[in-house]
KEDREN-456691 format. One record per residue (C-alpha): residue in one letter; x negated, z negated, y. Coordinates in steps of 0.001 Angstrom, whole numbers, padded with zeros to 6 digits, always signed. Each point is the difference from the previous one (the first is absolute). Example, Ala and Ser with C-alpha at 12.3 -4.5 7.8 and 13.67 -1.06 7.14 Angstrom:
! KEDREN-456691
A-012300-007800-004500S-001370+000660+003440
//
This chain:
! KEDREN-456691
M-010776+016325-007221L-002413-002873-000148I-002651-000088+002551A-003216-001902-000327S-001510-001356+003174A-002792-002001+001245A+001027+000531+003662L+001610-002745+001809L+001355+002119+002835M+001517+003389-000120I+001597+002082+002483V+003609-000094-001270A+002981-001866+000677T+002997-001145-002177A+003432+001415+000792C+001484-003316+000635S-001887+000004+003238T+001229+001493+003097S-001928+001566+002698N-000729-002122+003161S-000878+001733+003211N+000235-003263+001922G+002464+000848+002673G-000806+003734+000384G-002755+000995+002232G-000626+003624-000571G+002891+000981-002281A-000114+003722+001108A-003777+000226-000895K-000947+003016-002241A-001631-000314-003354P-003609+001377+000125G+000897+002659-002745A+003423+000878+001207K-000887+003350+001652A-002094+001341-003083G+002260-001584-002584V-002895-001952-001469V-000001-003686-001066K-003465-001718+000114Y-000006-003113-002190A-002720-002662+000146L-001702-001009-003234P-001050-003494-000565P-003722-000556+000742G-002578+001469-002311S+002762+001272-002475P+000260+003513-000234P+002146+001516-002953N-002630+000985-002876W+001866+000841-003011I+002579+002870-000028W+000823+000229-003911P+003007-002363-000540F-001751-001487-003133P-002484-002318+001516D-002609-002243-001702P-000098-003569+001174A-002605+000606+002872H+002486+002545+001580L+003053-002089-000442T+000333-000636+003795P+003011-000479+002494V-001217+003023+001943N-000385+002473-002918L+003428-000404-001596P+001981+000559+003191F-002474+003029+000734Q+000825+001507-003628E+003660-000540+000284L+000359+002280+003007M-001036+002802-001958F+000783-000977-003786R+003359-001876-000684P+000278-002485-002795L+003389-000188-001943Y+001421-002416+002143W-000376-001034+003705F+000364-003535+000941G+001632-001460+003196K+003332+001222+001716D+001315-001046+003295G-002632-002849-000051K+001295-001315-003318T-002272-000605-002976V+001926+002498-002225I-000483+003439-001517N+000842+002821+002563P+001844+002685-002002D-000409+002462+002781K-003698-000152+000055S-000295-000291-003802I-000886+003247-002061A+002041-001452-002990E+003477-001401-000440L+000154-003554-000823P-000948-000813-003578Q+002514-000693-002495Y-000816-002584-002696S+001638-000057-003583A+002070-003180-000778D-002947-001551-002019R-002246+000646+003031K-002571+001970-002141T+000652+003602+001164V-000290+001318+003443T+001337+003312+001110I-001435+001524+003130K+001651+003175+001722L-002144+001887+002496K+001472+001376+003194P-000310+003818+000689Y-003332-000319+001954N-002866+002735-000011W-003552-000288+000352S-001467+001723+002915D-001391+002755-002204G+003576+000917-000902T+000129-001563-003425P+002956-002253-000735L-000534-003866-000450S+000488-000376-003548A+000196-002712-002907Q-003537+001354-001114N-001311-001139+003146V+001080-003582-000778L-001442+000170-003478F-003181+001426+001496W-000502-003330+001934I+000972-002035-003153N-002481+001727-002277M-002739-000356+002716A+000845-003697+000309K-000103-000452-003774S-003133+001703-000454Q-001929-001467+003165K+001596-003388+000213S-003248-001840+000372K-000868+001931+002949L+003582-000369+001830G-000137-002820+002657I+003647-001102-000642Y-000566-000201-003794V+001044-003378-001595P-000546-000266-003875G+003462-000023-001605Y+001696+001515+002829I+000478+003612+001298P-000861+002295-001686D-000550-002174-003062N+003679-001010-000211I+001031+003614-000202A+000412+000391-003686A+001085+003826+000378A+000638+002273+002762K+001642+003453-000078A+001573+002473+001986T+003529+000731-001072D+000471+002845+002408E-001714+001384+003184K+001227-002906+002130T+000296-002893-002453V-002611-002370-001476V+000936-002589-002552L-002167-002977-000511T+000236-002166-002896L-001402-003559+000669D-001841-002322-002430K+002612-002724+000740A+002792-001145+002218Y-001048-000651+003550N+001617-001346+003047T+001232+003141+001529D-000628-001036+003650W-003539-000664-000901Y-000528+002925-001846T+001268+002509+002777F-001514-001836+002852A-003461-000950-001738Q-000481+002845-002517L+001818+003173+000753S-001149-000599+003616Q-003430+000940-001207I+000691+003590-001198F-000915+002915+002001P+000814+003359-001405F-003033+002280-000119P+000452+003750+000864E-001036+002364-002883A-002567+001293+002466W-002120-003067-000777N+000010+000620-003747V-003354+001798-000039T-003473-000924-001130G-001817+002110+002597P+000662+002946+002285G+002182+002334-001919K-000210-002052-003266K+003560-001132-001184G+000225-003515-001630T+002533-001620-002230C+000495-003466+001385S+003677+000687+001019T+000808+000513-003524S-002391-002018-002131E-001877-003341+000720D-002865+001323-001979G-000578+002768+002605C-000482-002476+002898P-003445-000853+000187P-001464+003243+001302V+002833+000112+002420Y-000657-003381+001230D-003703+000755+000319H+000667+003121+002290L+002728-001696+002083L-002279-003081+000488A-002996+002210+000946Q+002474+001625+002634A+001194-003189+001236K-003544-001387+000680D-000758+003131+002225L+001719-001274+003096P-001562+002795+002280S+001907+002375-001879Y+003376-001517+000313A+001621+002326+002351T-001095+003099-001611N+000135-000825-003637P+003075+002056-001434L+000780-002817-002431W+000921-002167+002742Q+002165+002377+001809V+002417+000103-002716V+002447-002560+001202N+003531-001381-000343G+000202-002173+002994P+000934+000826+003694W-003677+000298+001057R-003320+001855-001050L-003274-000527+001178K-001442+002235+002795S-003280-001754+000682F-001926-002953-001181D-003416-001690+000681T-001508-003066-001685T+000176-002097+003198G+003701-000022-000011N+000969+003067+002277V+002854+001518-002033T+002610+002444+000946L+003181+000593-001894V+002537+002953+000600P+003620+000358-001450N+000207+001439-003652D+002312+003059+000917K+000907+000048-003542Y+001299-003452-000116S+003216-000437-001960G+000979-003431+001223P+002792-000533+002506D-002468-001886+002437K-001887+002855+001511P-002591-000786+002540K+000923+000290+003587I-003469-000224+001519K-002653+002507-000172Q-002875-002140-001067F-000737-003473-001234V-003473-000989+000860Y-002132-003113-001214V-002366-001319+002712P-002856-002321-001355F-001594-002739+001653T-002913-002346-000761S+001519-003315+001707D+003461-001211+001096S-001359-000339+003554A-001023+003717+000243E+003452+000794-001232Y+001673-002205+002489N-001977+001464+002949V+001291+003367-001125L+003571-001478-000309R-000037-001601+003384A-001107+003159+001648G+003486+001492-001241Q-001325+003551-000166T-000774+000708-003684L+001591-002148-002671D+003777+000414-000766V-000156-002866-002620G-002654-002748+000074Y-000358-003769-000384I-000773-003041+002420P-002749-002123-001363A+000944-003675-000417N-002639-000996+002749A+001751+002245+002342L+003340-001698-000237P+001176-002388+002768G+000614-002865-002321D+003501-000719+001179K+001930+000555-003180P+002634-002560-000227E-000973-002644-002637G+002268-000569-003111G+002850+002211-001156D-000710+003556-001066P-003716+000652-000442L+000510+003590+001424Q+002146-000940+003139P-002187+001832+002703G-001778-001425+003171S-000739+001916+002877N-001425+003633-000177P-003343+000473+001677I+000353+003880+000202K+003686+000185+000725N-000273+002825+002515S-000816+002627-002665Y+000567-001622-003441D+002768-002038-001701M-001224-002687-002159V+001275-001040-003509P-001569-002809-001826G+000099+000404-003801F-001590-000789-003135P-002113+002588-001922G+002199-000065-003009Y+001835-002398-002318G-003026-001877-000765I-002416-002875-000181S-003528-000873+001037F-002651-001815-001890L-003732-000303-000484V-001300+001824-003125L-002521-001946-002054N-002232+001959-002522Y+000404-001886-003175N-002601+002126-001534N-002576-000756+002410P-003217-000848-002209T-000885-003200+002089L+003330-000911+001575G+002517+001074-002366P-000119-003392-001980V+000738-001770+003297F+002830+002020+001161K+001642-000344-003636Q+000219-003841+000726Q+003384-000667+001393Y-001028-002869+001879F-002410+002277+001920R+002824+002241+000958Q+001935-003004+001101A-002863-001145+002095L-000331+003226+001539A+003623+000462+000588S+000184-003300+001664T-002447+001150+002729V+002329+002796+000883D+001999-000843+003312Q+002554+002463-000151K+002104-001312+002805A-002899-000074+002440L-001174+003624-001173L+003449+001378+000601K+000070-001456+003563A-003679+000743+000971I-000794+003311-001881Y+003623+001796-000221K+001710-001446+003259G+002590-001616-002339Y+000916+003382-001409G+000284-000505-003632V+000607-002552-002960E-001761-002237-002234T-000853+001162-003599T+000805-002812-002576G+000216+001823-003304P+000619+003667-001301V+003319+000507+001541P+000054+000845+003861L+001830-002804+001871Y+001356+002767+002445P+002569+001378-000310D+001387-002901-001911S+001158+000837-003657K+001397-001551-003157W-003321+000092-001518V-001634-002536+002198P-000494-003122-002112D-000131-003606+001197A-003776-000098-000656Q-000449+002511+002682K+002487-001694+002417N-002073-003097-000486Y-003536+001106-000302A-002365-002137-001978Y-003190+000618+002064P+000556-000338+003870F-002868-000246+002073D-001989-003085-000707I-003872-000119+000323E-000129-003649-001614A+002070+001382-002815A-002276+002882-000452K-003061-002354-000190K+001744-002197-002392Y+000613+002804-002544L-003720+000703+000049S-001219-003562-000160D+002322-000776-002808N-001297+002783-002052G-003784-000535-000071W-000955+001424+003339T-002163-001732+002741V+001655+000995+003069V-001948+001207+002945P+002225+000574+003137G-001674+002564+002251G-002095+001208-002959A+000450+001152-003485S+001076-002472-002594T-001600-000243-003487C+000946-000668-003625A-001370-003391-000790K+001826-000483-003384P+000151+003225-002089G+002347-000117-003049T+003375+000350-001246G+001208-003563+000155A+002063-002119+002698G-001725-000146+003306E-002401+002953-000980C-000617+003311+001565G+001722+002050-003027E-000869+002782-002246G-002907+002241+000770V-000837-001818+003426K-003692-000963-000146Q-001687-003083+001593G-001248+000968+003345Q+002400+002642+000443K+000761+000204+003741L+003399+001103+001714S-001422+002535+002086F+001331+003605-000033E+000930+002905+002161F+003284+001204+001469L+000675+003667+000234Y+002567+001101+002637F+001089+002956+002192A-002268+000944+002787G+001261+001152+003392Q+002667-002452+000724V-000512-002873+002353S+002867-001846-001734Q-001654+000359-003241D-003438-001416+001451T+001703-003112+001440Y+001986-000480-003283A-003067+000150-002148Q-002013-002384+002449A+003051-002528-000502L-000027+000311-003817K-003829-000568+000024S+000197-003019+002386N+002697-001839-001761A-001552+000578-003496G-003229-001157+001378K+001422-003259+000895A+000680-000567-003745G-003439+001055-001156I+000716+003629-000816D-002421+002098+001574I+001417+003518+000927S-002075+002870+001407L+002011+003022+001654H-000557+003571-000746P+002401+002391+001919M+000278+003400-001607P+001747+003382+001077G+003396+000270-001988N-000941+002703-002466V-003483-001697-000846L+001820-003396-000496S+002602+001711-002264G-002789+001569-002136T-001870-003173-000246V+002954-002327-000983V+000806+001450-003264P+000280-001577-003653C-003375-000074-001384S-002407-001986-002512G-003472-000363-000786P-003169-000693+002196S+000904+002231+002688C+003654-001565+000555T-001346-002167+002891W+002818+000157+002583A+001401-003476+000490M+003036-000211+002332S+001897+002407+002044A+002994+000210+002179G+002979+001274-002056G+003619+000678-000385W+002795+001990-001503Y+003122+001908+001032Y+002785-000067-002537V+002879+002441-000664Y+003214-001963-000033Y-001131-002122-003140P-002755-002402+000684G-001377+000025-003551G-003662-001023-000748E-001033+002269-002657M-002270+002371+002064I-001689-002743+002088F-000113-003110-002230G+000468+001512-003417S-002970-000118-002338G-001869+003304-000137A+002068+001591+002882G-001606+002656+001940A+000936-001507+003400N-000924-003650-001232F-003082+000620+001904G-001564-003567-000474S+000719+000217-003911F+001989-003030-000011G+001438-000798-003358D+002475-002932-001210P+001873+000473-003337E+002994-002404+001202L+000409+002228+003050D-000261+003211-002024K+002917-001450-002157L+002078-000819+003250I-000912+003453+001572K+001448+001794-003290A+003133-002225+000108T+000868+001507+003428H+000139+003351-001398E+001868-000375-003187E+002621-002961+000710T+003098+000688+002167G+000824-002480+002787D-002289-001666+002610Q-001413-003034-001672A-002860+001801-001563M-001117+000978+003424L+000406-003468+001201D-001936-001423-002672Y-002924+002527+000590A+000012-000668+003594A-000269-003720-000207A-002832+000040-002548A-002001+002714+001921S+000549-002064+003397K-001904-002870-001618K-002439+001605-002276L-001259+001950+002991P-001323+003291-001405G-000927+000806+003558I-000301-002410+002862W+003104+000548+002179T-000552+000781+003652P+002500+000900+002890F+001645+003358-000235G-000320+001342+003524A+002330+002446+001709G-001261+002963+001779V+001324+001229+003183T+000680+003774+000290A+000260+001696+003303Y+002102+003337+000077A+000052+002336+003052K+003223-000074+002086G+001617+003473-000736L-000920-000211-003519K+003320-000135-002112G+000803-000563-003659Y-002815-002598-000465L+002239-002770-000612P+001162-001505-002458S-003474+000177-001418N-000671-000443-003745P-000084-003288-001374Y-002700+001204-002446S-002321+001653+002530F+000869+003428-001002L-000411+002699+002712S+002851+002440+000772P-001034+001868+003045E+002183+002932-001130D+002789-002084+001416W-001754-000566+003427Y+000846+002274+002956F-000481-000119+003708E+002922-000238+002386
//
């Protein structure tokens, strides 16, 4: 399952990390929740879950909502096993998909699971999702024109547990499994309603989906009713919702009808919200409340060894009560999202020389050291540099736009701008010829705009100030606007017209196994938040889905690295702290998915 994210830090760790208690010091400490059997888990600052239905629009496609949904509602396939980027067959509710020799037919066999209302998990539940996705695809955050559900030419249930998909063409089977089938969440028949007591027909007919969608959408928007609405109590995952409020105080309890092998061992799993990372760390240091939290970058000692593994831990500042595990928030990248449809600045952002100039003001090495205390890696293109993979092209290993303020100024001055270091440069030579500002850029246009980023994190304030300072030296005037996470996610969405005025935001993306670009950089994609579009890149992205072998991915990644659909920024690692005495936390999921059903107290 792909996860969209604008967050630069999350409180998760990759499985290749190992805990570090830095020489003991309190190994016999009891976890705060051990006596009650309750795990309390710190949420990122200002980012409570705010969407329960696993059919999100772009505004609700966040790194907190998806793990929250998956605790209760399982997708066909679960990704991540023993810390590896593979399908976990034990946690998946379907057997591995079977492809025909021509790669145009997929057979999906469901396991003998039940919903919590006693009804069996059925092939019709899968068709329910497919019908809904086909009917309401323009409202689905993961939708990309031409991809799922468009690439499903026909879908039928051949028996109660088997779904056969006929695809519109042959696809790379790895890509189709990891990037397409991964999106499917079976919907229970209990959701096939148009109102209380009013049966719908969406599970059997695409034409019957609009009124069902409208009803479920209305229920999903009613956050205060989440824990009492009977719709959301019908689950197929190991957890069900007990209590919920809009600030992020959330309690889940075991689903006693859960069919899977990994039944919960703890009595409750509780989300604890915070407005800032400093507030969270004060609670964490006290060691009396949180079982799983995070150490903000500014609280780390800064003694991490330089070079080598970016996740090699330094010393643990709270070693008496917690073990520490550095880790990436997922298999992903970070970048600045530019709004190419901004009525004033969009024409500027569409000029590659401008993006080259802005990229040249980002000092990734310095940011990693100063902001993230060395925990993290640079982003140089669409393929993550860590862990190393066969898909990283030479263009990313030899990045074309290293930090260079003079180069940034030259990109601008060579293309018709009067550069004003410390101020806002202006377009002096409008036009589309050589040495001119480019199509749509008006004379006198100023390089002055706002940067939106996550509030409540000291490290992010420092990060934003550094971006502003360096860009200012090249005559790019950036003002700073921190926002709570859910407000930011609702603001930075694809848009058009006079009201589409946001300019630049912190951004990023977490992949599942295959680092394809269709959802974030493909023209018209729901998670292409800045509305970037490039026909050549679209063609290269398409080739990664249809061709076998690795060359298509290498070609796409090399082109995207240089085209700069986003401005690459360092991918910082988070540092999770989990209480001594809490077991089963490691190895953690490389895709950030939570499995508290596997956790227990010694």
